[in-house]
N, C-alpha and C positions, 0 to 999 in steps of 0.2 A: 271361669266358664270354659268348657272344652272347645277346642277348635272344631269348626265344621269340617266334615270330611270333604276332600276335594271332589268336585263333580266333573266327571269326564264329559267333555263335549262330544257326544257320539256322532259318528258319520251316518248312523241309521236315520237320523232326522233329516238328512240331506238326500237320502237315496231316492226319494220319490220326486225330487226336484228336477225339472227339465232344465239343464244348465243354460241353454241358449234360448229357451222358449221357442225352439224350433224342433219339430218332430222329424227325425231322420227318415222314417218310413214314408211320411206324407210329403215332405219337401226336402228331398236330398240335396239339390243344388245349393239352397240357402244354408242347410245344415253344414255342408262341406266347407263352404266359404267361411262360415262362422267358426267352425272347429279349427281350421287352419289359423285364423286370426287369434283366437283365444289361447291356443296352444303355442303360439309364436313360432310357427314353422317357417312361413315365408311372409314377406311384406309385399302386397300386391299393388302398392301405390306408385311403383315406378312408371314414368309417363310413356312407356312404349307397351302397347298391348301384347300380351303373351310373353313378356319378360319380367321376371320377378327377382327381388333381392332375398336371398336366403338368410334367415336369422340363425344365431348360434345353435339353438336347440334343434331346429329342423335340419341344419347342415350336418350336425353330429349324427343324427339318425340316418341321414342319407349316406354319409361316409361309412358308418357301421354296416349298413345294408350292402353297399357296393364291395366292401372288403370281404364279405362272405362269398360273393361271386368270384372275386379275384383269387381267393384261396382255393375255390373249387377248380378254377382254370389252372392255377399253378400245379395242383395235384395231378392234373392230366397233361402235364408237359407243355402247357402254353407259356409263352414268354412275353412279358410286358415291353411295349415299345412306345414311341411317340412320333407322330408325323405332323407336318405343318398344317395350319388351318386354311391357308389360301391355296387355291388350285388354279393354275393357268388354264385359260380356255382351251388351249391346244391340247392339254392333257385331259381336261374334263370331258371333252366331246369325242374322244376316241371310240367309246362304245356307244353306238347310236341309240340303242334301247334305253340305256341308262340316262343319256342326255335327254331323251324325250320324257322319261319318267320323272326326272328331278329338276330340269332346267326351269320349269315354270314356278317352282317354289324355292329356288335358291336365291340368296342375296348375292349381288354382284358389285364388286368394287371397280369403278371406272376412273377415279381420280385420286391423286395424292395431293391434297390441298387443292389448288386451282389448276394443277398440271394434269392433263389427261394421260392415262397410262397407255403404253404401246400395245398392251394386251389386257383384255378383261381378266379379272381374278374372281373366281367363285369362292364364297365362304362355304366350307364343307357342310353339305347336308348329311353326308356320311363319307367314309374315307376310302372307298374302293379305288377310285381313280388315282389319288395321290400316293396311296400305299403301293399299288401295283406297278406304277411307273418307276418306283424305287426298288421294290423287292426283286425285280428281274435282274438287278445287279448282285443280289445275294444268292441266287440259285444258279448253280453251274451244272451240277450232275445229280444223279440219283442218290448220291450219298448225302446231299443236302435236304432230302425229303424223308418223311414229311416235315414241313415247317409250320408251326402253329404259333401265331402271334395274337396279341390283343392290346388295346389301349383304352383308357378311360378319359374321355375328353368332352368338351362341349361342341354341339353341332347346332346349325341354324337352318330353319325352314320357315318360309313365309306361309304360315298356317292361315287359311282364309276362313275356316269354320270358327265357331265360337270357342274361345280359349278358356281353359280352367287350369289353375295351378297344378303342376305335376302331370295331370291327365292329358292335356293338350296344350302345348306351348310353342312359341317361336324360337326360343333358345332352350335347348335341352342341355342342362348344366352338367350332368354326369351321364354320358352315353358310353356304355361299355360295348365295344365292338370287337369281336374275334374274327380273324381271317386265317384260313388254313390252306396249305398248298400240298398237293399229292401227286404221285406218279400215275395213278390209274383211276378210272371212274369207280372201280370197286372200292378203292381206298377212300374216295370221297364219300361214297354211300355209307361206308362204315363210320366215317367222321360225323355224318348227319345223325346217325344213331347215338354216337357219343354226345353230340351237342344236345340232343333231346334228353338224354340221361342226366347231363349236368344241369339243365334248366329244371327238369322235374325235381331233382334234389333241392335246388335253390328255392323253388316255390313251395315245396313241402316244408322247408325250414321256416318260411314266412307264414305258413298256414294259409296260403292263398289257394283256393280251389280253382281248377282249370280243366280245360278240354283241349286236346291236341288234335288239330285237323290239318289235312292237306288242302292247300288252296286250289281254286280253279285257275285256269290260265289267265283270265282277265284280272285276277287279284294277285297274281304272282309278282314278286319283286322284279323291278326293271332289270332285264339282262340275265335273269336266272333260268335254270332248267326247271326247277320245282322248289317249293318251300313248304315247310310246316309252320303253323302258327299255334301259339298257346293263347287260348281265349278264356276270359272270365266275364263276369257280369256285375255291373254297378247297381246299387239299390234302385235307381230310377228305371231299370230294365234294359239299359243299353249294354251291348257287348263291348268289351275292350280287349284289344290285342296286347298281351303281356310281352311277347317276344316272338321272334321268327328265327327259324333255323333253315338256312338257304343253301341249296346246291347250285353253284354258279356254272358248273360244267367247265368248258374251255372257252366260253365266249369272251371273257375278259382277258384270258391268256392270249388269245389270238389278236385281240385289240392292242394289247400292250407287249406282245412278243415275249411272253413268259414261257421259256423253253428250258428243258434240262437234257443233259446227255445221258443216254441209257447205258446199261452195262455192255451193250453190243457196239456202242459208239454212235448210235443214231441220236437224233434230236426229236423230242416229243414235247407237245404242249402240256403244261401242268393242269391238273384238275383242282378246282377251288371250292371252298365253302365259306360261309360267313354267318354270324349270328350275333344279335345285340339285345341289350336291355337298357333301361334308363331309369330316371327318378319316378317314372310312371308307376313302377311297382310299389313305391312307398305310398303314393296316393291311393293305390288299390288296397293296400293293407289298412290304411285309415278308413277308407270308404266301407270296406266289408266288416271290419271288426269293431268300429266305433259304435257308441250308443248315445243316448240323449244327454249324457253327462260330458261327452267329448270323445277323445281318442282312447283306444285300448291298444297299446303297443306290445308286441311279443318281446319278452325279456332279451332276446338275442340282439335286437336293434334299438332298444330303448336307451336314449342318451342318459337318462337317470333310471336305474332299475329299482332303487329303493329310496324313499324319502322318509326321514325321521321327523316326526312332529311332536314337540314337547307339550305336555298338558300341565301348565303352570297353575300354582295356587299361591296366593299372597303369603310371602314369608318363607316359602319352601321351594323357591326357584332354583337355588344353587345345586341341591342334590340331583334334581331332575336334569339340569343342564350338564352336570358332570357325567351322569350316566349316558346321556345322549351323545356326548363327545367320545366317551369310551366305546360305545357301540359303533359310532361313525368310524373311529380308528380301526377297530377290529374288522368290520366288514370291508373297509377299503383295502386293508392289507390282504384280505382273502380274494381280492380281485373284483369285487362288486363295484358298480358305479352308484355312488351314494351321495345324497344331499341332506344336510341338516338344516331344516327351515326354522331358524331362530329369529325370524322377523317379528315385528310387533303386531302382526295380524292375529285375529282369533283363530282357534283351531278349525272352526267351521269354514272360514275363508281359505285356510290352507288346504283343507280337504277339497274344496271346490277347485282351487288352482291346480293341484296335482292330479286330481281325477281328470280334469279337462285335458291335461297334457299326457295322459295315458300311462303314468308311472305304474309298473306292475304291482309293486308291494309298498304299502305304507306301514311304518312302525310308529306306534304311539307309546309314549312313556310319560307317566304321571307319578305323583308322590307315592301312591299305593304300589305302583309297579316297582319303584325303587326299593321300597321296604321288602317286597316279595322277591326281588332279584329277577323280575320278569319284564316282558314287553308284550304289547298287543300287536299282532301282525294282521293286516287287512289286505285282502286280494282285490285288485282293481276290477277284474273281470266279473266276479260274483258278489263282491262285498263281504265274503265270508271272513269271520274273525277267529283268531286263536290267541290265547294267552300262552306265551312261550318263555321258558327259562332263558335268560340271556346266554347261558352257556350252550344252549341248543339252537341258537338263532340260525347259524349257518345251515345246519341240517334242515331246519324248518323252511328256510327261504329257498333252498335248492329244490326241496320237494314241492313247494308252492309254484316255483317256475315250471316244473314238470307238469303239474296239474293245470296250470294256466295254458301251457302249450297244447295239452290234450283237449281242454275245453274249447280253445280257439279253433283247433282243427275240426273237432266234431261240429261245432256251431257253423263253421265255414262250409263244411260239406253239406250240412242240412240246408243252409241258406242257398247253396249253389244248386242242389238237387231240385229245389222248388222253383228255380229260375231257368232251368233247361227243360223245356217241354218237348214231348214226343207225340207226333200225330201220324196217322196212316194216310190221310187224304187232305187235299186242299179244302174240301168242304168243312172238315173238322176245324181247320185253322181259322176259316172265316167265321165259324160259329162260336169258337171257344177262346180264340187268342186275342189279346190286346198287347200293345207294345210294352206296357209297363211290366208285363209278366216275365220278360227276359228273352233268351234265344229259343228257337224252336228247330226241331229236326223233322225231316220227311224222308221216306224211303226213295232211293234214286238209283237208276240202272247204270249210271256212269256216262250216259250220252250227254254231250254239252248242249245239244238242242233241247233236251228235256229239262236240263238245269235252268236254261234261260226262260223256258216256258213256265216252269214253276215259279221262278223269280217274278215274272210278269203277272202270273195269276194271283199271287198273294200280295204283290207289290211290296216285297221286303227283300233287301239285298242278300245275296249269298255270302257265307262266311268261309265255308270249307266243308270237307267230308271226312268221315272215318268209317271203318268197318262196323257193321251191325253186330251186336253181341248175340242177338237171336237169329232165327232162320225163318224162311217162309214169307218174307216181306215182298210186296209188289211195288214197283216204281209208282209213285204218286202221280206221274205224268202219263206214262205209256202202258203201265200195267205189267211190264216184263218182270220176271222173277230172277233171271240170270244176272249174277254179278252185282246184286243190289247192295249199296252202302247207304249210310245215313248222311243226308246233305243238310247242313245247318244254315239258318237264316237269322238275321237280326239287324237292328239299327245299331251303329257303333260310334264310339268317340273317334 
């Protein structure tokens, strides 16, 4: 009696399955929490609210993501440093606006065991104060400028709003903060432009859609001259700040006596900028690109880029296992991050697991594939399959990665465009807008009084503004046409 042909356990049968029985579009908060749990990104059971334990898979994704940012900074002559976590109160409070902005959410150390400290120590909510008190010793003359530094550290803020892993936490595990020092205000303004360019490239690499806005004075970073925010939107309609690029002017320099000697022998205060990102970006990648099967990770930051799943048939396991190991060795040598899942689970269970974890490409190999010298490649984003000669796997996978990136970018932009709404009047907002729709824009003349009136009229907080692409707009508050920009509003994380 002839052997039965081995039957491939197709992923097609699982494609209609809602992995978590939670619809992302209808119940994003529960979907997000479940996706993190099943993908084993972080463990939220730590007994302090807003602080989580990072699991190996999630921490690898986080490190891969942050490394991309560090490489971008390195390429623009930024230098990595490290500064202490604890900041003496005498240093923390030197810049009054900064103290006012952060003291209410900073953790404070008052004792060492049972012994009271002679001075309170603030656990860094960000590092301006501790860095600037030290950097003044590093800058002597114009020849030391510009100085561009960054560090990737954890920071702590007593977040009183509802926390959610990565998106809003009390311990930010990976906070990349850059701090730059310049001779003139013009140089600082140029650095702001470079900071925006660096972040734009970073978010484009992650396929995160965004809007760059300049904040209003009451939303500007404590102690800053002005700042720009990168904003995106989460599936529940809330806006989320991805990053800020901040011009600090000379406020901190005056507070910390940061001066340099000019070519003429005079002494001037340095001009400063700063900009930061955190693990929040990883949460946004998951939130925007994931589906009802779980995560969809861009190949660039996926801890495992390719998973090999054997399709065994009784008595013919060895040839399949041998080819799987050969493919594993070949792809690993080529620099791919590859996993061979040779566990005792069924193929369907493996599909479920690796789809939930967002692995970009799955390779299936069964007895018939061995005989043909081929493997089946499956894309996580679309589920598209292709039978590929083993000799051509590298080319096929690299092409698949390019296509995945293109699809994620296109889907992300389509998603974002549908969640940033534009209105001409407050009446339109009241008639057509609901908070689940996302952020909204209204024409604004630039007067702060008008901005506050619009905020009050629609009862939605301001986010920031940017130039209108079109012309002929009238301020939605006063009706003026001169100098009109678009002012954005939204509930945010």
